PDB file with one MODEL, atoms N, CA, C and O in Angstrom:
MODEL        1
ATOM      1  N   MET A   1     102.692 125.178  44.049  1.00  0.00           N
ATOM      2  CA  MET A   1     102.987 124.272  43.053  1.00  0.00           C
ATOM      3  C   MET A   1     104.115 123.406  43.824  1.00  0.00           C
ATOM      4  O   MET A   1     104.870 124.000  44.594  1.00  0.00           O
ATOM      5  N   LYS A   2     104.244 121.977  43.625  1.00  0.00           N
ATOM      6  CA  LYS A   2     104.851 121.126  44.365  1.00  0.00           C
ATOM      7  C   LYS A   2     105.883 121.091  43.334  1.00  0.00           C
ATOM      8  O   LYS A   2     105.677 120.780  42.160  1.00  0.00           O
ATOM      9  N   TYR A   3     107.034 121.437  43.852  1.00  0.00           N
ATOM     10  CA  TYR A   3     108.560 121.234  42.665  1.00  0.00           C
ATOM     11  C   TYR A   3     108.965 119.727  42.655  1.00  0.00           C
ATOM     12  O   TYR A   3     110.005 119.619  42.005  1.00  0.00           O
ATOM     13  N   ILE A   4     108.528 118.504  43.137  1.00  0.00           N
ATOM     14  CA  ILE A   4     109.346 117.588  43.087  1.00  0.00           C
ATOM     15  C   ILE A   4     108.405 116.693  41.861  1.00  0.00           C
ATOM     16  O   ILE A   4     108.730 115.803  41.075  1.00  0.00           O
ATOM     17  N   LEU A   5     106.843 117.542  42.185  1.00  0.00           N
ATOM     18  CA  LEU A   5     106.352 117.403  40.629  1.00  0.00           C
ATOM     19  C   LEU A   5     106.966 117.483  39.398  1.00  0.00           C
ATOM     20  O   LEU A   5     107.143 116.676  38.485  1.00  0.00           O
ATOM     21  N   VAL A   6     107.288 118.785  39.602  1.00  0.00           N
ATOM     22  CA  VAL A   6     108.124 119.668  38.397  1.00  0.00           C
ATOM     23  C   VAL A   6     108.771 118.527  37.921  1.00  0.00           C
ATOM     24  O   VAL A   6     108.503 117.874  36.913  1.00  0.00           O
ATOM     25  N   ASP A   7     109.744 118.333  38.837  1.00  0.00           N
ATOM     26  CA  ASP A   7     110.974 117.465  38.578  1.00  0.00           C
ATOM     27  C   ASP A   7     110.359 115.413  37.857  1.00  0.00           C
ATOM     28  O   ASP A   7     110.722 114.677  36.939  1.00  0.00           O
ATOM     29  N   GLU A   8     109.421 115.347  38.868  1.00  0.00           N
ATOM     30  CA  GLU A   8     109.424 113.591  38.150  1.00  0.00           C
ATOM     31  C   GLU A   8     108.197 114.095  36.702  1.00  0.00           C
ATOM     32  O   GLU A   8     107.925 113.123  35.997  1.00  0.00           O
ATOM     33  N   ALA A   9     107.560 115.326  36.293  1.00  0.00           N
ATOM     34  CA  ALA A   9     107.047 115.763  35.225  1.00  0.00           C
ATOM     35  C   ALA A   9     108.353 115.885  34.065  1.00  0.00           C
ATOM     36  O   ALA A   9     108.564 115.265  33.023  1.00  0.00           O
ATOM     37  N   LYS A  10     109.001 116.827  34.667  1.00  0.00           N
ATOM     38  CA  LYS A  10     110.830 117.079  33.223  1.00  0.00           C
ATOM     39  C   LYS A  10     111.298 115.390  33.472  1.00  0.00           C
ATOM     40  O   LYS A  10     112.344 115.301  32.829  1.00  0.00           O
ATOM     41  N   LYS A  11     111.063 114.269  33.988  1.00  0.00           N
ATOM     42  CA  LYS A  11     111.548 113.132  33.323  1.00  0.00           C
ATOM     43  C   LYS A  11     110.569 112.517  31.907  1.00  0.00           C
ATOM     44  O   LYS A  11     110.964 112.050  30.839  1.00  0.00           O
ATOM     45  N   VAL A  12     109.074 112.762  32.456  1.00  0.00           N
ATOM     46  CA  VAL A  12     108.387 112.392  30.688  1.00  0.00           C
ATOM     47  C   VAL A  12     108.350 113.561  29.610  1.00  0.00           C
ATOM     48  O   VAL A  12     108.022 113.529  28.424  1.00  0.00           O
ATOM     49  N   ILE A  13     108.757 114.513  30.348  1.00  0.00           N
ATOM     50  CA  ILE A  13     108.873 115.908  28.933  1.00  0.00           C
ATOM     51  C   ILE A  13     109.609 116.664  29.669  1.00  0.00           C
ATOM     52  O   ILE A  13     109.505 117.420  30.636  1.00  0.00           O
ATOM     53  N   PRO A  14     110.777 116.052  28.590  1.00  0.00           N
ATOM     54  CA  PRO A  14     111.937 117.099  29.631  1.00  0.00           C
ATOM     55  C   PRO A  14     112.083 118.570  28.724  1.00  0.00           C
ATOM     56  O   PRO A  14     112.823 119.391  29.265  1.00  0.00           O
ATOM     57  N   ASN A  15     111.535 118.951  27.560  1.00  0.00           N
ATOM     58  CA  ASN A  15     111.502 119.744  26.841  1.00  0.00           C
ATOM     59  C   ASN A  15     110.561 121.241  27.963  1.00  0.00           C
ATOM     60  O   ASN A  15     109.333 121.173  27.897  1.00  0.00           O
ATOM     61  N   PRO A  16     110.951 122.041  28.574  1.00  0.00           N
ATOM     62  CA  PRO A  16     110.113 123.240  29.445  1.00  0.00           C
ATOM     63  C   PRO A  16     109.188 123.790  28.534  1.00  0.00           C
ATOM     64  O   PRO A  16     108.093 124.161  28.956  1.00  0.00           O
ATOM     65  N   ASN A  17     109.447 123.882  27.476  1.00  0.00           N
ATOM     66  CA  ASN A  17     108.467 124.759  27.002  1.00  0.00           C
ATOM     67  C   ASN A  17     107.496 124.227  26.548  1.00  0.00           C
ATOM     68  O   ASN A  17     106.444 124.866  26.557  1.00  0.00           O
ATOM     69  N   ILE A  18     107.528 122.772  25.955  1.00  0.00           N
ATOM     70  CA  ILE A  18     106.422 122.098  25.977  1.00  0.00           C
ATOM     71  C   ILE A  18     105.815 121.271  27.206  1.00  0.00           C
ATOM     72  O   ILE A  18     104.766 120.664  26.990  1.00  0.00           O
ATOM     73  N   LEU A  19     106.338 121.204  28.361  1.00  0.00           N
ATOM     74  CA  LEU A  19     105.685 121.244  29.323  1.00  0.00           C
ATOM     75  C   LEU A  19     105.033 122.272  29.958  1.00  0.00           C
ATOM     76  O   LEU A  19     104.005 121.942  30.551  1.00  0.00           O
ATOM     77  N   ILE A  20     105.373 123.509  29.997  1.00  0.00           N
ATOM     78  CA  ILE A  20     104.217 124.592  30.472  1.00  0.00           C
ATOM     79  C   ILE A  20     103.535 124.762  29.608  1.00  0.00           C
ATOM     80  O   ILE A  20     102.579 125.438  29.988  1.00  0.00           O
ATOM     81  N   ASN A  21     103.455 124.440  28.266  1.00  0.00           N
ATOM     82  CA  ASN A  21     102.118 124.730  27.833  1.00  0.00           C
ATOM     83  C   ASN A  21     101.552 123.360  27.602  1.00  0.00           C
ATOM     84  O   ASN A  21     101.037 123.355  26.484  1.00  0.00           O
ATOM     85  N   LEU A  22     101.444 122.302  28.142  1.00  0.00           N
ATOM     86  CA  LEU A  22     100.811 120.875  28.786  1.00  0.00           C
ATOM     87  C   LEU A  22     100.074 121.503  29.576  1.00  0.00           C
ATOM     88  O   LEU A  22      98.864 121.691  29.450  1.00  0.00           O
ATOM     89  N   VAL A  23     101.100 122.028  30.843  1.00  0.00           N
ATOM     90  CA  VAL A  23     100.140 121.999  31.711  1.00  0.00           C
ATOM     91  C   VAL A  23      99.248 123.181  31.883  1.00  0.00           C
ATOM     92  O   VAL A  23      98.196 123.022  32.502  1.00  0.00           O
ATOM     93  N   SER A  24      99.625 124.594  31.299  1.00  0.00           N
ATOM     94  CA  SER A  24      98.529 125.565  31.338  1.00  0.00           C
ATOM     95  C   SER A  24      97.672 125.586  30.152  1.00  0.00           C
ATOM     96  O   SER A  24      97.085 126.637  29.893  1.00  0.00           O
ATOM     97  N   LYS A  25      97.488 124.331  29.228  1.00  0.00           N
ATOM     98  CA  LYS A  25      96.345 124.124  28.727  1.00  0.00           C
ATOM     99  C   LYS A  25      95.351 123.066  29.583  1.00  0.00           C
ATOM    100  O   LYS A  25      94.153 123.031  29.306  1.00  0.00           O
ATOM    101  N   ARG A  26      95.820 122.348  30.462  1.00  0.00           N
ATOM    102  CA  ARG A  26      94.973 121.137  31.008  1.00  0.00           C
ATOM    103  C   ARG A  26      94.625 122.372  32.476  1.00  0.00           C
ATOM    104  O   ARG A  26      93.593 122.165  33.113  1.00  0.00           O
ATOM    105  N   VAL A  27      95.258 123.209  32.768  1.00  0.00           N
ATOM    106  CA  VAL A  27      95.071 123.755  33.747  1.00  0.00           C
ATOM    107  C   VAL A  27      93.463 124.721  33.638  1.00  0.00           C
ATOM    108  O   VAL A  27      92.518 124.641  34.423  1.00  0.00           O
ATOM    109  N   LYS A  28      93.567 125.520  32.515  1.00  0.00           N
ATOM    110  CA  LYS A  28      92.859 126.151  31.745  1.00  0.00           C
ATOM    111  C   LYS A  28      91.262 125.135  31.560  1.00  0.00           C
ATOM    112  O   LYS A  28      90.072 125.447  31.497  1.00  0.00           O
ATOM    113  N   GLN A  29      91.862 124.096  31.529  1.00  0.00           N
ATOM    114  CA  GLN A  29      90.391 123.032  31.378  1.00  0.00           C
ATOM    115  C   GLN A  29      89.635 122.801  32.396  1.00  0.00           C
ATOM    116  O   GLN A  29      88.415 122.867  32.546  1.00  0.00           O
ATOM    117  N   LEU A  30      90.766 122.432  33.305  1.00  0.00           N
ATOM    118  CA  LEU A  30      90.190 122.068  34.708  1.00  0.00           C
ATOM    119  C   LEU A  30      89.457 123.239  35.243  1.00  0.00           C
ATOM    120  O   LEU A  30      88.404 122.974  35.823  1.00  0.00           O
ATOM    121  N   LYS A  31      89.849 124.622  35.152  1.00  0.00           N
ATOM    122  CA  LYS A  31      88.869 125.666  35.483  1.00  0.00           C
ATOM    123  C   LYS A  31      87.751 125.875  34.724  1.00  0.00           C
ATOM    124  O   LYS A  31      86.730 126.480  35.052  1.00  0.00           O
ATOM    125  N   ASN A  32      88.034 125.282  33.583  1.00  0.00           N
ATOM    126  CA  ASN A  32      86.075 125.391  32.963  1.00  0.00           C
ATOM    127  C   ASN A  32      85.673 124.011  33.329  1.00  0.00           C
ATOM    128  O   ASN A  32      84.671 123.626  32.727  1.00  0.00           O
ATOM    129  N   GLY A  33      86.150 123.244  34.086  1.00  0.00           N
ATOM    130  CA  GLY A  33      85.129 122.392  34.961  1.00  0.00           C
ATOM    131  C   GLY A  33      84.987 120.917  34.387  1.00  0.00           C
ATOM    132  O   GLY A  33      84.103 120.125  34.714  1.00  0.00           O
ATOM    133  N   ALA A  34      86.118 120.659  33.379  1.00  0.00           N
ATOM    134  CA  ALA A  34      86.921 119.293  32.962  1.00  0.00           C
ATOM    135  C   ALA A  34      87.099 118.606  34.014  1.00  0.00           C
ATOM    136  O   ALA A  34      87.577 119.144  35.012  1.00  0.00           O
ATOM    137  N   GLU A  35      86.765 117.330  34.004  1.00  0.00           N
ATOM    138  CA  GLU A  35      87.253 116.459  35.253  1.00  0.00           C
ATOM    139  C   GLU A  35      88.643 115.755  35.356  1.00  0.00           C
ATOM    140  O   GLU A  35      89.129 114.941  34.571  1.00  0.00           O
ATOM    141  N   PRO A  36      89.228 116.323  36.647  1.00  0.00           N
ATOM    142  CA  PRO A  36      90.371 115.247  36.611  1.00  0.00           C
ATOM    143  C   PRO A  36      90.448 114.152  36.311  1.00  0.00           C
ATOM    144  O   PRO A  36      89.484 113.405  36.475  1.00  0.00           O
ATOM    145  N   TRP A  37      91.630 113.710  35.772  1.00  0.00           N
ATOM    146  CA  TRP A  37      92.088 111.747  35.343  1.00  0.00           C
ATOM    147  C   TRP A  37      93.196 111.493  36.514  1.00  0.00           C
ATOM    148  O   TRP A  37      93.615 110.349  36.689  1.00  0.00           O
ATOM    149  N   VAL A  38      93.600 112.432  37.203  1.00  0.00           N
ATOM    150  CA  VAL A  38      94.175 111.393  38.887  1.00  0.00           C
ATOM    151  C   VAL A  38      92.929 112.114  39.967  1.00  0.00           C
ATOM    152  O   VAL A  38      92.234 113.125  39.869  1.00  0.00           O
ATOM    153  N   HIS A  39      93.062 111.009  41.033  1.00  0.00           N
ATOM    154  CA  HIS A  39      92.677 111.407  42.272  1.00  0.00           C
ATOM    155  C   HIS A  39      94.168 111.396  43.321  1.00  0.00           C
ATOM    156  O   HIS A  39      95.238 110.913  42.950  1.00  0.00           O
ATOM    157  N   SER A  40      93.997 111.860  44.298  1.00  0.00           N
ATOM    158  CA  SER A  40      94.683 111.497  45.504  1.00  0.00           C
ATOM    159  C   SER A  40      93.667 112.201  46.996  1.00  0.00           C
ATOM    160  O   SER A  40      92.613 112.802  46.787  1.00  0.00           O
ATOM    161  N   LEU A  41      93.978 112.078  47.802  1.00  0.00           N
ATOM    162  CA  LEU A  41      93.750 112.024  49.308  1.00  0.00           C
ATOM    163  C   LEU A  41      93.671 113.449  49.443  1.00  0.00           C
ATOM    164  O   LEU A  41      92.639 114.047  49.747  1.00  0.00           O
ATOM    165  N   GLU A  42      95.163 114.166  49.132  1.00  0.00           N
ATOM    166  CA  GLU A  42      95.988 115.676  49.810  1.00  0.00           C
ATOM    167  C   GLU A  42      95.295 116.217  48.616  1.00  0.00           C
ATOM    168  O   GLU A  42      94.765 115.682  47.643  1.00  0.00           O
ATOM    169  N   LYS A  43      95.463 117.422  48.985  1.00  0.00           N
ATOM    170  CA  LYS A  43      94.444 118.685  48.818  1.00  0.00           C
ATOM    171  C   LYS A  43      95.616 119.022  47.501  1.00  0.00           C
ATOM    172  O   LYS A  43      96.794 119.186  47.822  1.00  0.00           O
ATOM    173  N   LEU A  44      95.218 119.107  46.074  1.00  0.00           N
ATOM    174  CA  LEU A  44      96.725 119.827  45.122  1.00  0.00           C
ATOM    175  C   LEU A  44      95.925 120.940  44.229  1.00  0.00           C
ATOM    176  O   LEU A  44      94.787 120.852  43.767  1.00  0.00           O
ATOM    177  N   SER A  45      96.629 121.744  44.151  1.00  0.00           N
ATOM    178  CA  SER A  45      96.047 122.740  42.779  1.00  0.00           C
ATOM    179  C   SER A  45      95.660 122.455  41.936  1.00  0.00           C
ATOM    180  O   SER A  45      95.470 121.244  41.818  1.00  0.00           O
ATOM    181  N   LEU A  46      95.384 123.116  41.097  1.00  0.00           N
ATOM    182  CA  LEU A  46      95.061 122.894  39.365  1.00  0.00           C
ATOM    183  C   LEU A  46      96.713 122.623  38.578  1.00  0.00           C
ATOM    184  O   LEU A  46      96.886 121.568  37.967  1.00  0.00           O
ATOM    185  N   GLU A  47      97.374 123.225  38.630  1.00  0.00           N
ATOM    186  CA  GLU A  47      98.856 122.615  38.468  1.00  0.00           C
ATOM    187  C   GLU A  47      99.045 121.790  39.234  1.00  0.00           C
ATOM    188  O   GLU A  47      99.365 120.860  38.493  1.00  0.00           O
ATOM    189  N   ASP A  48      99.086 121.420  40.218  1.00  0.00           N
ATOM    190  CA  ASP A  48      99.742 119.917  40.561  1.00  0.00           C
ATOM    191  C   ASP A  48      98.999 118.851  40.277  1.00  0.00           C
ATOM    192  O   ASP A  48      99.466 117.721  40.418  1.00  0.00           O
ATOM    193  N   ILE A  49      97.762 119.059  39.845  1.00  0.00           N
ATOM    194  CA  ILE A  49      96.617 117.759  39.318  1.00  0.00           C
ATOM    195  C   ILE A  49      96.919 117.882  37.828  1.00  0.00           C
ATOM    196  O   ILE A  49      96.464 116.950  37.166  1.00  0.00           O
ATOM    197  N   ALA A  50      97.681 118.956  37.050  1.00  0.00           N
ATOM    198  CA  ALA A  50      97.637 118.642  35.942  1.00  0.00           C
ATOM    199  C   ALA A  50      99.621 118.152  35.566  1.00  0.00           C
ATOM    200  O   ALA A  50      99.934 117.552  34.538  1.00  0.00           O
ATOM    201  N   LEU A  51     100.570 118.549  36.554  1.00  0.00           N
ATOM    202  CA  LEU A  51     101.496 117.975  36.394  1.00  0.00           C
ATOM    203  C   LEU A  51     101.112 115.866  36.951  1.00  0.00           C
ATOM    204  O   LEU A  51     101.813 114.950  36.520  1.00  0.00           O
ATOM    205  N   ARG A  52     100.388 115.738  37.529  1.00  0.00           N
ATOM    206  CA  ARG A  52     100.173 114.296  37.636  1.00  0.00           C
ATOM    207  C   ARG A  52      99.632 113.819  37.179  1.00  0.00           C
ATOM    208  O   ARG A  52      99.442 112.622  37.394  1.00  0.00           O
ATOM    209  N   GLU A  53      99.011 114.569  36.181  1.00  0.00           N
ATOM    210  CA  GLU A  53      98.551 113.665  34.752  1.00  0.00           C
ATOM    211  C   GLU A  53      99.568 113.319  34.165  1.00  0.00           C
ATOM    212  O   GLU A  53      99.837 112.144  33.917  1.00  0.00           O
ATOM    213  N   ILE A  54     100.457 114.551  33.781  1.00  0.00           N
ATOM    214  CA  ILE A  54     101.666 114.246  33.165  1.00  0.00           C
ATOM    215  C   ILE A  54     102.339 113.316  33.575  1.00  0.00           C
ATOM    216  O   ILE A  54     102.601 112.349  32.859  1.00  0.00           O
ATOM    217  N   ILE A  55     102.732 113.428  34.763  1.00  0.00           N
ATOM    218  CA  ILE A  55     103.665 112.244  35.452  1.00  0.00           C
ATOM    219  C   ILE A  55     103.231 110.647  35.528  1.00  0.00           C
ATOM    220  O   ILE A  55     104.058 109.754  35.707  1.00  0.00           O
ATOM    221  N   GLU A  56     101.634 110.395  35.346  1.00  0.00           N
ATOM    222  CA  GLU A  56     100.926 109.715  34.946  1.00  0.00           C
ATOM    223  C   GLU A  56     100.541 108.742  33.790  1.00  0.00           C
ATOM    224  O   GLU A  56      99.889 107.712  33.622  1.00  0.00           O
ATOM    225  N   LYS A  57     101.384 109.727  33.006  1.00  0.00           N
ATOM    226  CA  LYS A  57     101.139 109.504  31.237  1.00  0.00           C
ATOM    227  C   LYS A  57      99.365 109.625  31.132  1.00  0.00           C
ATOM    228  O   LYS A  57      98.847 109.076  30.160  1.00  0.00           O
ATOM    229  N   LYS A  58      98.699 110.156  31.874  1.00  0.00           N
ATOM    230  CA  LYS A  58      97.258 110.631  31.389  1.00  0.00           C
ATOM    231  C   LYS A  58      96.837 111.793  29.906  1.00  0.00           C
ATOM    232  O   LYS A  58      95.873 111.849  29.142  1.00  0.00           O
ATOM    233  N   ILE A  59      98.007 112.520  30.031  1.00  0.00           N
ATOM    234  CA  ILE A  59      98.485 113.308  29.119  1.00  0.00           C
ATOM    235  C   ILE A  59      99.584 113.447  28.279  1.00  0.00           C
ATOM    236  O   ILE A  59     100.489 114.066  28.840  1.00  0.00           O
ATOM    237  N   THR A  60      99.965 112.938  26.604  1.00  0.00           N
ATOM    238  CA  THR A  60     100.988 113.221  26.335  1.00  0.00           C
ATOM    239  C   THR A  60     100.345 114.057  25.066  1.00  0.00           C
ATOM    240  O   THR A  60      99.207 114.468  24.837  1.00  0.00           O
ATOM    241  N   PHE A  61     101.569 114.121  24.359  1.00  0.00           N
ATOM    242  CA  PHE A  61     101.668 114.784  23.120  1.00  0.00           C
ATOM    243  C   PHE A  61     102.384 114.519  22.402  1.00  0.00           C
ATOM    244  O   PHE A  61     103.299 113.714  22.573  1.00  0.00           O
ATOM    245  N   GLU A  62     101.988 115.525  20.787  1.00  0.00           N
ATOM    246  CA  GLU A  62     102.750 115.035  19.706  1.00  0.00           C
ATOM    247  C   GLU A  62     103.196 115.729  19.074  1.00  0.00           C
ATOM    248  O   GLU A  62     102.358 116.556  18.715  1.00  0.00           O
ATOM    249  N   LEU A  63     104.640 115.996  18.463  1.00  0.00           N
ATOM    250  CA  LEU A  63     105.055 117.177  17.180  1.00  0.00           C
ATOM    251  C   LEU A  63     104.150 116.702  16.027  1.00  0.00           C
ATOM    252  O   LEU A  63     104.164 117.294  14.948  1.00  0.00           O
TER     253      LEU A  63
ENDMDL
END
């Protein structure tokens, strides 16, 4: 996992519990065959893909 992506994602979702839950849920979806909503030329782990989706605001949450 790239920690620079974690820092950027924290700017979008400052609550660490919500951030962890969103990343975890999205990683499970990606493992089960869901298509990524972001594309990159570099090889990213599933966690990094989920973080990039959060940074680019492709994933949101409601309380």
